[in-house]
All heavy atoms as TSV, in Angstrom:
chain	resi	resn	atom	element	x	y	z
A	1	TYR	N	N	41.068	172.114	-134.220
A	1	TYR	CA	C	40.194	172.977	-134.957
A	1	TYR	C	C	38.746	172.523	-134.763
A	1	TYR	O	O	37.866	173.332	-134.488
A	1	TYR	CB	C	40.596	172.976	-136.437
A	1	TYR	CG	C	39.886	174.027	-137.238
A	1	TYR	CD1	C	40.453	175.272	-137.420
A	1	TYR	CD2	C	38.645	173.788	-137.799
A	1	TYR	CE1	C	39.791	176.270	-138.145
A	1	TYR	CE2	C	37.981	174.757	-138.526
A	1	TYR	CZ	C	38.560	175.999	-138.697
A	1	TYR	OH	O	37.914	176.978	-139.409
A	2	GLU	N	N	38.532	171.232	-134.940
A	2	GLU	CA	C	37.161	170.728	-134.841
A	2	GLU	C	C	36.576	170.876	-133.445
A	2	GLU	O	O	35.372	171.089	-133.302
A	2	GLU	CB	C	37.101	169.266	-135.286
A	2	GLU	CG	C	37.225	169.110	-136.777
A	2	GLU	CD	C	37.002	167.692	-137.242
A	2	GLU	OE1	O	36.007	167.068	-136.818
A	2	GLU	OE2	O	37.827	167.210	-138.031
A	3	LEU	N	N	37.389	170.773	-132.418
A	3	LEU	CA	C	36.879	170.946	-131.063
A	3	LEU	C	C	36.387	172.373	-130.836
A	3	LEU	O	O	35.460	172.602	-130.069
A	3	LEU	CB	C	37.943	170.597	-130.034
A	3	LEU	CG	C	38.268	169.114	-129.907
A	3	LEU	CD1	C	39.464	168.918	-128.989
A	3	LEU	CD2	C	37.072	168.343	-129.395
A	4	CYS	N	N	37.004	173.322	-131.500
A	4	CYS	CA	C	36.610	174.723	-131.334
A	4	CYS	C	C	35.442	175.123	-132.232
A	4	CYS	O	O	34.653	175.985	-131.871
A	4	CYS	CB	C	37.788	175.640	-131.657
A	4	CYS	SG	S	39.138	175.516	-130.494
A	5	THR	N	N	35.345	174.499	-133.402
A	5	THR	CA	C	34.353	174.929	-134.391
A	5	THR	C	C	33.209	173.945	-134.602
A	5	THR	O	O	32.202	174.296	-135.208
A	5	THR	CB	C	35.018	175.143	-135.759
A	5	THR	OG1	O	35.537	173.890	-136.222
A	5	THR	CG2	C	36.113	176.187	-135.691
A	6	LEU	N	N	33.397	172.718	-134.164
A	6	LEU	CA	C	32.423	171.641	-134.370
A	6	LEU	C	C	32.269	171.275	-135.842
A	6	LEU	O	O	31.246	170.736	-136.262
A	6	LEU	CB	C	31.065	171.980	-133.755
A	6	LEU	CG	C	31.102	172.345	-132.274
A	6	LEU	CD1	C	29.715	172.736	-131.790
A	6	LEU	CD2	C	31.671	171.201	-131.445
A	7	GLN	N	N	33.311	171.558	-136.619
A	7	GLN	CA	C	33.334	171.159	-138.027
A	7	GLN	C	C	34.784	171.010	-138.479
A	7	GLN	O	O	35.683	171.604	-137.894
A	7	GLN	CB	C	32.598	172.166	-138.900
A	7	GLN	CG	C	33.258	173.531	-138.984
A	7	GLN	CD	C	32.421	174.517	-139.767
A	7	GLN	OE1	O	31.208	174.558	-139.649
A	7	GLN	NE2	N	33.079	175.326	-140.580
A	8	PRO	N	N	35.021	170.216	-139.519
A	8	PRO	CA	C	36.387	170.070	-140.018
A	8	PRO	C	C	36.924	171.385	-140.592
A	8	PRO	O	O	36.156	172.241	-141.032
A	8	PRO	CB	C	36.261	169.026	-141.137
A	8	PRO	CG	C	34.939	168.384	-140.946
A	8	PRO	CD	C	34.073	169.376	-140.233
A	9	ALA	N	N	38.217	171.508	-140.596
A	9	ALA	CA	C	38.847	172.708	-141.146
A	9	ALA	C	C	38.650	172.801	-142.657
A	9	ALA	O	O	38.523	173.894	-143.207
A	9	ALA	CB	C	40.333	172.717	-140.810
A	10	TYR	N	N	38.615	171.665	-143.315
A	10	TYR	CA	C	38.483	171.629	-144.767
A	10	TYR	C	C	37.395	170.647	-145.157
A	10	TYR	O	O	37.325	169.545	-144.618
A	10	TYR	CB	C	39.799	171.185	-145.418
A	10	TYR	CG	C	40.956	172.073	-145.068
A	10	TYR	CD1	C	41.826	171.743	-144.035
A	10	TYR	CD2	C	41.181	173.247	-145.762
A	10	TYR	CE1	C	42.892	172.563	-143.709
A	10	TYR	CE2	C	42.244	174.079	-145.436
A	10	TYR	CZ	C	43.094	173.725	-144.415
A	10	TYR	OH	O	44.139	174.547	-144.101
A	11	LEU	N	N	36.580	171.044	-146.110
A	11	LEU	CA	C	35.533	170.177	-146.640
A	11	LEU	C	C	35.506	170.298	-148.150
A	11	LEU	O	O	35.553	171.405	-148.686
A	11	LEU	CB	C	34.161	170.579	-146.103
A	11	LEU	CG	C	33.868	170.292	-144.650
A	11	LEU	CD1	C	32.558	170.941	-144.236
A	11	LEU	CD2	C	33.800	168.798	-144.410
A	12	ASP	N	N	35.449	169.163	-148.827
A	12	ASP	CA	C	35.235	169.143	-150.266
A	12	ASP	C	C	34.985	167.702	-150.669
A	12	ASP	O	O	35.702	166.802	-150.216
A	12	ASP	CB	C	36.430	169.714	-151.033
A	12	ASP	CG	C	36.024	170.228	-152.391
A	12	ASP	OD1	O	35.471	169.438	-153.189
A	12	ASP	OD2	O	36.227	171.420	-152.653
A	13	ARG	N	N	34.012	167.478	-151.471
A	13	ARG	CA	C	33.708	166.111	-151.919
A	13	ARG	C	C	34.778	165.602	-152.883
A	13	ARG	O	O	35.037	164.413	-152.942
A	13	ARG	CB	C	32.337	166.052	-152.587
A	13	ARG	CG	C	31.208	166.270	-151.625
A	13	ARG	CD	C	29.870	166.111	-152.336
A	13	ARG	NE	N	28.776	166.476	-151.485
A	13	ARG	CZ	C	28.122	165.628	-150.701
A	13	ARG	NH1	N	28.474	164.370	-150.677
A	13	ARG	NH2	N	27.119	166.056	-149.957
A	14	ASP	N	N	35.368	166.505	-153.622
A	14	ASP	CA	C	36.413	166.142	-154.583
A	14	ASP	C	C	37.740	166.003	-153.841
A	14	ASP	O	O	38.249	166.959	-153.258
A	14	ASP	CB	C	36.509	167.232	-155.654
A	14	ASP	CG	C	37.531	166.907	-156.725
A	14	ASP	OD1	O	38.729	166.758	-156.379
A	14	ASP	OD2	O	37.137	166.823	-157.896
A	15	ARG	N	N	38.307	164.825	-153.882
A	15	ARG	CA	C	39.529	164.529	-153.130
A	15	ARG	C	C	40.703	165.417	-153.549
A	15	ARG	O	O	41.458	165.888	-152.713
A	15	ARG	CB	C	39.882	163.053	-153.293
A	15	ARG	CG	C	40.998	162.590	-152.419
A	15	ARG	CD	C	41.185	161.082	-152.567
A	15	ARG	NE	N	42.249	160.621	-151.747
A	15	ARG	CZ	C	42.103	160.105	-150.535
A	15	ARG	NH1	N	40.907	160.003	-150.016
A	15	ARG	NH2	N	43.136	159.703	-149.851
A	16	GLN	N	N	40.850	165.648	-154.841
A	16	GLN	CA	C	41.954	166.478	-155.325
A	16	GLN	C	C	41.807	167.926	-154.852
A	16	GLN	O	O	42.775	168.565	-154.462
A	16	GLN	CB	C	42.047	166.422	-156.854
A	16	GLN	CG	C	42.437	165.061	-157.394
A	16	GLN	CD	C	43.798	164.600	-156.881
A	16	GLN	OE1	O	44.718	165.390	-156.740
A	16	GLN	NE2	N	43.917	163.323	-156.582
A	17	LYS	N	N	40.595	168.442	-154.891
A	17	LYS	CA	C	40.356	169.808	-154.417
A	17	LYS	C	C	40.609	169.906	-152.916
A	17	LYS	O	O	41.164	170.895	-152.438
A	17	LYS	CB	C	38.930	170.244	-154.730
A	17	LYS	CG	C	38.684	170.527	-156.190
A	17	LYS	CD	C	37.255	170.965	-156.412
A	17	LYS	CE	C	36.967	171.182	-157.880
A	17	LYS	NZ	N	35.562	171.569	-158.105
A	18	LEU	N	N	40.219	168.874	-152.189
A	18	LEU	CA	C	40.443	168.849	-150.754
A	18	LEU	C	C	41.938	168.873	-150.443
A	18	LEU	O	O	42.397	169.651	-149.604
A	18	LEU	CB	C	39.791	167.617	-150.124
A	18	LEU	CG	C	39.979	167.445	-148.628
A	18	LEU	CD1	C	39.374	168.603	-147.860
A	18	LEU	CD2	C	39.382	166.121	-148.178
A	19	ILE	N	N	42.697	168.059	-151.139
A	19	ILE	CA	C	44.150	168.023	-150.936
A	19	ILE	C	C	44.758	169.390	-151.258
A	19	ILE	O	O	45.617	169.886	-150.521
A	19	ILE	CB	C	44.796	166.906	-151.781
A	19	ILE	CG1	C	44.377	165.539	-151.223
A	19	ILE	CG2	C	46.315	167.045	-151.816
A	19	ILE	CD1	C	44.722	164.366	-152.101
A	20	LYS	N	N	44.306	170.011	-152.329
A	20	LYS	CA	C	44.814	171.331	-152.708
A	20	LYS	C	C	44.503	172.358	-151.619
A	20	LYS	O	O	45.349	173.166	-151.253
A	20	LYS	CB	C	44.224	171.770	-154.039
A	20	LYS	CG	C	44.779	173.076	-154.519
A	20	LYS	CD	C	44.242	173.459	-155.867
A	20	LYS	CE	C	44.861	174.792	-156.244
A	20	LYS	NZ	N	44.469	175.286	-157.515
A	21	LYS	N	N	43.287	172.324	-151.081
A	21	LYS	CA	C	42.914	173.250	-150.005
A	21	LYS	C	C	43.821	173.067	-148.789
A	21	LYS	O	O	44.301	174.036	-148.216
A	21	LYS	CB	C	41.464	173.025	-149.584
A	21	LYS	CG	C	40.450	173.599	-150.507
A	21	LYS	CD	C	39.049	173.352	-149.959
A	21	LYS	CE	C	37.996	173.883	-150.876
A	21	LYS	NZ	N	36.642	173.676	-150.336
A	22	VAL	N	N	44.025	171.826	-148.402
A	22	VAL	CA	C	44.854	171.546	-147.223
A	22	VAL	C	C	46.270	172.061	-147.426
A	22	VAL	O	O	46.879	172.623	-146.519
A	22	VAL	CB	C	44.846	170.037	-146.898
A	22	VAL	CG1	C	45.866	169.697	-145.832
A	22	VAL	CG2	C	43.456	169.587	-146.470
A	23	ARG	N	N	46.797	171.883	-148.613
A	23	ARG	CA	C	48.168	172.315	-148.901
A	23	ARG	C	C	48.323	173.826	-149.029
A	23	ARG	O	O	49.346	174.379	-148.647
A	23	ARG	CB	C	48.659	171.682	-150.201
A	23	ARG	CG	C	48.965	170.241	-150.090
A	23	ARG	CD	C	49.450	169.776	-151.416
A	23	ARG	NE	N	50.401	168.694	-151.204
A	23	ARG	CZ	C	51.012	168.062	-152.169
A	23	ARG	NH1	N	50.806	168.419	-153.417
A	23	ARG	NH2	N	51.846	167.093	-151.889
A	24	GLU	N	N	47.321	174.492	-149.583
A	24	GLU	CA	C	47.498	175.883	-149.988
A	24	GLU	C	C	46.714	176.916	-149.185
A	24	GLU	O	O	47.074	178.084	-149.197
A	24	GLU	CB	C	47.126	176.032	-151.468
A	24	GLU	CG	C	48.014	175.210	-152.378
A	24	GLU	CD	C	47.581	175.261	-153.827
A	24	GLU	OE1	O	46.628	176.003	-154.154
A	24	GLU	OE2	O	48.190	174.553	-154.645
A	25	GLU	N	N	45.649	176.523	-148.526
A	25	GLU	CA	C	44.772	177.494	-147.878
A	25	GLU	C	C	44.717	177.294	-146.375
A	25	GLU	O	O	44.830	176.185	-145.887
A	25	GLU	CB	C	43.339	177.358	-148.416
A	25	GLU	CG	C	43.188	177.571	-149.892
A	25	GLU	CD	C	41.782	177.278	-150.382
A	25	GLU	OE1	O	40.848	177.204	-149.552
A	25	GLU	OE2	O	41.616	177.115	-151.597
A	26	LEU	N	N	44.522	178.376	-145.682
A	26	LEU	CA	C	44.217	178.300	-144.259
A	26	LEU	C	C	42.710	178.418	-144.106
A	26	LEU	O	O	42.085	179.226	-144.794
A	26	LEU	CB	C	44.889	179.432	-143.488
A	26	LEU	CG	C	46.336	179.225	-143.103
A	26	LEU	CD1	C	46.878	180.480	-142.446
A	26	LEU	CD2	C	46.471	178.047	-142.161
A	27	PRO	N	N	42.129	177.641	-143.224
A	27	PRO	CA	C	40.696	177.801	-142.983
A	27	PRO	C	C	40.441	179.086	-142.210
A	27	PRO	O	O	41.372	179.685	-141.664
A	27	PRO	CB	C	40.362	176.570	-142.132
A	27	PRO	CG	C	41.620	176.267	-141.404
A	27	PRO	CD	C	42.727	176.617	-142.370
A	28	PRO	N	N	39.197	179.516	-142.131
A	28	PRO	CA	C	38.905	180.678	-141.295
A	28	PRO	C	C	39.266	180.362	-139.847
A	28	PRO	O	O	39.258	179.201	-139.437
A	28	PRO	CB	C	37.401	180.895	-141.463
A	28	PRO	CG	C	36.877	179.686	-142.128
A	28	PRO	CD	C	38.017	178.953	-142.741
A	29	SER	N	N	39.586	181.372	-139.087
A	29	SER	CA	C	39.967	181.133	-137.696
A	29	SER	C	C	38.792	180.521	-136.944
A	29	SER	O	O	37.623	180.767	-137.288
A	29	SER	CB	C	40.401	182.428	-137.023
A	29	SER	OG	O	39.281	183.242	-136.772
A	30	PRO	N	N	39.076	179.723	-135.930
A	30	PRO	CA	C	37.989	179.136	-135.148
A	30	PRO	C	C	37.017	180.183	-134.607
A	30	PRO	O	O	35.812	179.958	-134.581
A	30	PRO	CB	C	38.722	178.409	-134.020
A	30	PRO	CG	C	40.019	178.018	-134.627
A	30	PRO	CD	C	40.370	179.182	-135.506
A	31	GLN	N	N	37.525	181.344	-134.222
A	31	GLN	CA	C	36.654	182.379	-133.679
A	31	GLN	C	C	35.714	182.950	-134.751
A	31	GLN	O	O	34.595	183.340	-134.451
A	31	GLN	CB	C	37.469	183.497	-133.037
A	31	GLN	CG	C	36.598	184.422	-132.220
A	31	GLN	CD	C	37.374	185.467	-131.490
A	31	GLN	OE1	O	38.291	186.046	-132.054
A	31	GLN	NE2	N	37.019	185.704	-130.242
A	32	GLU	N	N	36.160	182.982	-136.002
A	32	GLU	CA	C	35.285	183.428	-137.087
A	32	GLU	C	C	34.129	182.457	-137.289
A	32	GLU	O	O	33.010	182.869	-137.581
A	32	GLU	CB	C	36.062	183.558	-138.400
A	32	GLU	CG	C	37.023	184.718	-138.455
A	32	GLU	CD	C	37.800	184.731	-139.748
A	32	GLU	OE1	O	37.174	184.600	-140.827
A	32	GLU	OE2	O	39.027	184.842	-139.693
A	33	VAL	N	N	34.426	181.168	-137.162
A	33	VAL	CA	C	33.414	180.134	-137.360
A	33	VAL	C	C	32.511	180.018	-136.135
A	33	VAL	O	O	31.304	179.847	-136.247
A	33	VAL	CB	C	34.080	178.773	-137.668
A	33	VAL	CG1	C	33.047	177.675	-137.796
A	33	VAL	CG2	C	34.936	178.865	-138.927
A	34	ASN	N	N	33.113	180.125	-134.960
A	34	ASN	CA	C	32.381	179.995	-133.705
A	34	ASN	C	C	32.763	181.154	-132.790
A	34	ASN	O	O	33.785	181.094	-132.106
A	34	ASN	CB	C	32.704	178.658	-133.036
A	34	ASN	CG	C	32.029	178.485	-131.707
A	34	ASN	OD1	O	31.190	179.289	-131.304
A	34	ASN	ND2	N	32.400	177.431	-130.999
A	35	PRO	N	N	31.973	182.194	-132.763
A	35	PRO	CA	C	32.304	183.363	-131.934
A	35	PRO	C	C	32.467	183.055	-130.441
A	35	PRO	O	O	33.055	183.847	-129.716
A	35	PRO	CB	C	31.121	184.316	-132.162
A	35	PRO	CG	C	30.534	183.886	-133.461
A	35	PRO	CD	C	30.762	182.407	-133.545
A	36	ARG	N	N	32.006	181.914	-129.997
A	36	ARG	CA	C	32.161	181.537	-128.590
A	36	ARG	C	C	33.564	181.009	-128.288
A	36	ARG	O	O	33.927	180.858	-127.126
A	36	ARG	CB	C	31.119	180.489	-128.219
A	36	ARG	CG	C	29.697	181.064	-128.280
A	36	ARG	CD	C	28.654	180.059	-127.941
A	36	ARG	NE	N	28.805	179.661	-126.543
A	36	ARG	CZ	C	28.192	178.641	-126.002
A	36	ARG	NH1	N	27.369	177.899	-126.715
A	36	ARG	NH2	N	28.386	178.331	-124.727
A	37	CYS	N	N	34.350	180.754	-129.312
A	37	CYS	CA	C	35.731	180.300	-129.115
A	37	CYS	C	C	36.570	181.502	-128.683
A	37	CYS	O	O	36.605	182.527	-129.367
A	37	CYS	CB	C	36.278	179.719	-130.413
A	37	CYS	SG	S	38.002	179.184	-130.304
A	38	PRO	N	N	37.265	181.405	-127.559
A	38	PRO	CA	C	38.090	182.525	-127.099
A	38	PRO	C	C	39.166	182.893	-128.125
A	38	PRO	O	O	39.755	182.019	-128.773
A	38	PRO	CB	C	38.728	182.010	-125.810
A	38	PRO	CG	C	37.870	180.869	-125.379
A	38	PRO	CD	C	37.303	180.275	-126.632
A	39	ALA	N	N	39.422	184.170	-128.265
A	39	ALA	CA	C	40.412	184.655	-129.232
A	39	ALA	C	C	41.781	184.038	-128.999
A	39	ALA	O	O	42.480	183.680	-129.954
A	39	ALA	CB	C	40.497	186.179	-129.170
A	40	GLU	N	N	42.179	183.901	-127.740
A	40	GLU	CA	C	43.491	183.339	-127.428
A	40	GLU	C	C	43.601	181.892	-127.913
A	40	GLU	O	O	44.623	181.493	-128.475
A	40	GLU	CB	C	43.762	183.395	-125.922
A	40	GLU	CG	C	43.805	184.802	-125.358
A	40	GLU	CD	C	42.429	185.378	-125.026
A	40	GLU	OE1	O	41.382	184.705	-125.239
A	40	GLU	OE2	O	42.396	186.528	-124.564
A	41	LEU	N	N	42.548	181.108	-127.717
A	41	LEU	CA	C	42.555	179.717	-128.169
A	41	LEU	C	C	42.534	179.659	-129.688
A	41	LEU	O	O	43.235	178.845	-130.302
A	41	LEU	CB	C	41.369	178.954	-127.576
A	41	LEU	CG	C	41.270	177.483	-127.946
A	41	LEU	CD1	C	42.537	176.729	-127.546
A	41	LEU	CD2	C	40.038	176.852	-127.300
A	42	SER	N	N	41.769	180.524	-130.306
A	42	SER	CA	C	41.724	180.591	-131.762
A	42	SER	C	C	43.109	180.886	-132.330
A	42	SER	O	O	43.548	180.260	-133.301
A	42	SER	CB	C	40.729	181.670	-132.194
A	42	SER	OG	O	40.602	181.718	-133.580
A	43	ASP	N	N	43.821	181.822	-131.717
A	43	ASP	CA	C	45.182	182.163	-132.157
A	43	ASP	C	C	46.125	180.961	-132.024
A	43	ASP	O	O	46.957	180.720	-132.900
A	43	ASP	CB	C	45.733	183.337	-131.358
A	43	ASP	CG	C	44.995	184.640	-131.648
A	43	ASP	OD1	O	44.273	184.721	-132.661
A	43	ASP	OD2	O	45.142	185.578	-130.833
A	44	ILE	N	N	45.992	180.218	-130.946
A	44	ILE	CA	C	46.839	179.035	-130.730
A	44	ILE	C	C	46.560	177.998	-131.805
A	44	ILE	O	O	47.489	177.433	-132.403
A	44	ILE	CB	C	46.619	178.456	-129.316
A	44	ILE	CG1	C	47.208	179.399	-128.274
A	44	ILE	CG2	C	47.216	177.057	-129.194
A	44	ILE	CD1	C	46.845	179.062	-126.842
A	45	VAL	N	N	45.297	177.750	-132.088
A	45	VAL	CA	C	44.934	176.768	-133.111
A	45	VAL	C	C	45.485	177.185	-134.469
A	45	VAL	O	O	46.055	176.360	-135.200
A	45	VAL	CB	C	43.400	176.581	-133.172
A	45	VAL	CG1	C	42.994	175.774	-134.393
A	45	VAL	CG2	C	42.892	175.920	-131.900
A	46	MET	N	N	45.347	178.455	-134.811
A	46	MET	CA	C	45.849	178.916	-136.108
A	46	MET	C	C	47.367	178.790	-136.196
A	46	MET	O	O	47.905	178.465	-137.258
A	46	MET	CB	C	45.401	180.353	-136.380
A	46	MET	CG	C	43.894	180.503	-136.568
A	46	MET	SD	S	43.185	179.409	-137.824
A	46	MET	CE	C	43.819	180.177	-139.321
A	47	ARG	N	N	48.042	179.009	-135.095
A	47	ARG	CA	C	49.498	178.837	-135.099
A	47	ARG	C	C	49.860	177.353	-135.256
A	47	ARG	O	O	50.832	177.019	-135.930
A	47	ARG	CB	C	50.092	179.409	-133.816
A	47	ARG	CG	C	51.588	179.419	-133.824
A	47	ARG	CD	C	52.157	180.257	-132.711
A	47	ARG	NE	N	53.594	180.067	-132.650
A	47	ARG	CZ	C	54.369	180.508	-131.701
A	47	ARG	NH1	N	53.856	181.233	-130.720
A	47	ARG	NH2	N	55.662	180.277	-131.718
A	48	LEU	N	N	49.068	176.473	-134.673
A	48	LEU	CA	C	49.320	175.040	-134.789
A	48	LEU	C	C	49.158	174.540	-136.223
A	48	LEU	O	O	49.848	173.606	-136.632
A	48	LEU	CB	C	48.381	174.254	-133.871
A	48	LEU	CG	C	48.700	174.318	-132.388
A	48	LEU	CD1	C	47.523	173.800	-131.575
A	48	LEU	CD2	C	49.959	173.525	-132.080
A	49	ILE	N	N	48.266	175.146	-136.979
A	49	ILE	CA	C	48.020	174.674	-138.342
A	49	ILE	C	C	48.673	175.563	-139.408
A	49	ILE	O	O	48.374	175.434	-140.590
A	49	ILE	CB	C	46.516	174.499	-138.620
A	49	ILE	CG1	C	45.773	175.824	-138.541
A	49	ILE	CG2	C	45.912	173.457	-137.704
A	49	ILE	CD1	C	44.305	175.728	-138.959
A	50	ALA	N	N	49.575	176.423	-138.997
A	50	ALA	CA	C	50.269	177.308	-139.946
A	50	ALA	C	C	50.955	176.490	-141.042
A	50	ALA	O	O	51.496	175.415	-140.787
A	50	ALA	CB	C	51.292	178.163	-139.209
A	51	LYS	N	N	50.914	177.002	-142.241
A	51	LYS	CA	C	51.563	176.317	-143.376
A	51	LYS	C	C	53.086	176.369	-143.256
A	51	LYS	O	O	53.764	175.415	-143.567
A	51	LYS	CB	C	51.127	176.945	-144.709
A	51	LYS	CG	C	49.652	176.866	-144.973
A	51	LYS	CD	C	49.166	175.447	-145.039
A	51	LYS	CE	C	47.664	175.420	-145.251
A	51	LYS	NZ	N	47.097	174.112	-145.008
A	52	ASP	N	N	53.607	177.492	-142.802
A	52	ASP	CA	C	55.053	177.663	-142.649
A	52	ASP	C	C	55.491	177.055	-141.312
A	52	ASP	O	O	55.087	177.537	-140.248
A	52	ASP	CB	C	55.387	179.151	-142.678
A	52	ASP	CG	C	56.864	179.448	-142.547
A	52	ASP	OD1	O	57.673	178.505	-142.397
A	52	ASP	OD2	O	57.214	180.643	-142.594
A	53	PRO	N	N	56.297	176.004	-141.346
A	53	PRO	CA	C	56.727	175.372	-140.096
A	53	PRO	C	C	57.414	176.327	-139.120
A	53	PRO	O	O	57.320	176.155	-137.912
A	53	PRO	CB	C	57.711	174.288	-140.562
A	53	PRO	CG	C	57.335	174.013	-141.977
A	53	PRO	CD	C	56.820	175.325	-142.519
A	54	ALA	N	N	58.057	177.357	-139.629
A	54	ALA	CA	C	58.730	178.316	-138.749
A	54	ALA	C	C	57.734	179.127	-137.921
A	54	ALA	O	O	58.101	179.666	-136.877
A	54	ALA	CB	C	59.610	179.258	-139.573
A	55	LYS	N	N	56.495	179.199	-138.372
A	55	LYS	CA	C	55.475	179.955	-137.648
A	55	LYS	C	C	54.738	179.095	-136.614
A	55	LYS	O	O	53.966	179.614	-135.830
A	55	LYS	CB	C	54.476	180.558	-138.629
A	55	LYS	CG	C	55.092	181.633	-139.496
A	55	LYS	CD	C	54.071	182.252	-140.408
A	55	LYS	CE	C	54.730	183.350	-141.255
A	55	LYS	NZ	N	53.788	183.946	-142.196
A	56	ARG	N	N	54.977	177.782	-136.641
A	56	ARG	CA	C	54.337	176.885	-135.677
A	56	ARG	C	C	55.129	176.872	-134.375
A	56	ARG	O	O	56.263	177.350	-134.319
A	56	ARG	CB	C	54.304	175.462	-136.229
A	56	ARG	CG	C	53.472	175.315	-137.459
A	56	ARG	CD	C	53.445	173.868	-137.904
A	56	ARG	NE	N	53.181	173.806	-139.320
A	56	ARG	CZ	C	53.758	172.961	-140.155
A	56	ARG	NH1	N	54.632	172.070	-139.715
A	56	ARG	NH2	N	53.461	172.992	-141.429
A	57	TYR	N	N	54.529	176.331	-133.332
A	57	TYR	CA	C	55.255	176.157	-132.079
A	57	TYR	C	C	56.433	175.225	-132.348
A	57	TYR	O	O	56.297	174.223	-133.035
A	57	TYR	CB	C	54.347	175.581	-130.996
A	57	TYR	CG	C	53.278	176.553	-130.575
A	57	TYR	CD1	C	51.990	176.471	-131.086
A	57	TYR	CD2	C	53.567	177.572	-129.680
A	57	TYR	CE1	C	51.013	177.381	-130.712
A	57	TYR	CE2	C	52.599	178.489	-129.301
A	57	TYR	CZ	C	51.332	178.381	-129.831
A	57	TYR	OH	O	50.376	179.288	-129.464
A	58	GLN	N	N	57.580	175.575	-131.804
A	58	GLN	CA	C	58.788	174.797	-132.058
A	58	GLN	C	C	59.005	173.681	-131.049
A	58	GLN	O	O	59.881	172.845	-131.228
A	58	GLN	CB	C	60.002	175.732	-132.103
A	58	GLN	CG	C	59.911	176.758	-133.223
A	58	GLN	CD	C	59.759	176.136	-134.602
A	58	GLN	OE1	O	60.582	175.332	-134.998
A	58	GLN	NE2	N	58.691	176.478	-135.303
A	59	SER	N	N	58.192	173.673	-130.002
A	59	SER	CA	C	58.312	172.615	-129.005
A	59	SER	C	C	56.994	172.463	-128.254
A	59	SER	O	O	56.156	173.380	-128.251
A	59	SER	CB	C	59.431	172.934	-128.006
A	59	SER	OG	O	59.061	174.073	-127.229
A	60	ALA	N	N	56.853	171.326	-127.634
A	60	ALA	CA	C	55.658	171.093	-126.815
A	60	ALA	C	C	55.635	172.039	-125.621
A	60	ALA	O	O	54.567	172.495	-125.193
A	60	ALA	CB	C	55.625	169.648	-126.353
A	61	SER	N	N	56.809	172.369	-125.104
A	61	SER	CA	C	56.848	173.266	-123.956
A	61	SER	C	C	56.395	174.682	-124.328
A	61	SER	O	O	55.747	175.357	-123.532
A	61	SER	CB	C	58.243	173.290	-123.314
A	61	SER	OG	O	59.207	173.727	-124.228
A	62	SER	N	N	56.702	175.127	-125.541
A	62	SER	CA	C	56.237	176.462	-125.951
A	62	SER	C	C	54.726	176.451	-126.175
A	62	SER	O	O	54.039	177.433	-125.854
A	62	SER	CB	C	56.984	176.964	-127.176
A	62	SER	OG	O	56.772	176.126	-128.286
A	63	LEU	N	N	54.192	175.352	-126.670
A	63	LEU	CA	C	52.739	175.222	-126.802
A	63	LEU	C	C	52.099	175.211	-125.420
A	63	LEU	O	O	51.105	175.913	-125.188
A	63	LEU	CB	C	52.372	173.960	-127.575
A	63	LEU	CG	C	50.890	173.577	-127.580
A	63	LEU	CD1	C	50.024	174.683	-128.161
A	63	LEU	CD2	C	50.695	172.270	-128.321
A	64	MET	N	N	52.665	174.458	-124.511
A	64	MET	CA	C	52.127	174.385	-123.155
A	64	MET	C	C	52.134	175.758	-122.487
A	64	MET	O	O	51.162	176.140	-121.835
A	64	MET	CB	C	52.914	173.381	-122.313
A	64	MET	CG	C	52.373	173.257	-120.906
A	64	MET	SD	S	50.673	172.714	-120.844
A	64	MET	CE	C	50.908	170.976	-120.713
A	65	ALA	N	N	53.190	176.502	-122.693
A	65	ALA	CA	C	53.270	177.855	-122.106
A	65	ALA	C	C	52.151	178.740	-122.657
A	65	ALA	O	O	51.539	179.508	-121.912
A	65	ALA	CB	C	54.636	178.467	-122.393
A	66	ALA	N	N	51.876	178.632	-123.947
A	66	ALA	CA	C	50.807	179.423	-124.551
A	66	ALA	C	C	49.439	179.002	-124.003
A	66	ALA	O	O	48.587	179.854	-123.741
A	66	ALA	CB	C	50.833	179.292	-126.060
A	67	LEU	N	N	49.259	177.720	-123.814
A	67	LEU	CA	C	47.982	177.227	-123.280
A	67	LEU	C	C	47.776	177.668	-121.836
A	67	LEU	O	O	46.677	178.046	-121.446
A	67	LEU	CB	C	47.907	175.713	-123.390
A	67	LEU	CG	C	47.741	175.153	-124.805
A	67	LEU	CD1	C	47.963	173.654	-124.819
A	67	LEU	CD2	C	46.369	175.504	-125.366
A	68	VAL	N	N	48.840	177.634	-121.052
A	68	VAL	CA	C	48.741	178.038	-119.645
A	68	VAL	C	C	48.451	179.525	-119.542
A	68	VAL	O	O	47.654	179.965	-118.714
A	68	VAL	CB	C	50.033	177.657	-118.867
A	68	VAL	CG1	C	50.062	178.299	-117.506
A	68	VAL	CG2	C	50.144	176.145	-118.769
A	69	LYS	N	N	49.116	180.301	-120.405
A	69	LYS	CA	C	48.943	181.762	-120.390
A	69	LYS	C	C	47.508	182.118	-120.718
A	69	LYS	O	O	46.870	182.935	-120.184
A	69	LYS	CB	C	49.879	182.386	-121.415
A	69	LYS	CG	C	49.869	183.877	-121.450
A	69	LYS	CD	C	50.847	184.372	-122.478
A	69	LYS	CE	C	50.736	185.882	-122.627
A	69	LYS	NZ	N	51.593	186.379	-123.667
């Protein structure tokens, strides 16, 4: 996320609020934060950080296939 946006996905000075954000919220897509980030890469990053494990890549090979594509 940070490589695409040049900023952390979550920011908060309060540790408890930060933990809550990480657990419950998705950050804006990298492309929303940095319009120069390609849509395809933004989609891959969002899938990597999905809250639901079933929505994430299930293997390194499936991630690699998405990156190559």
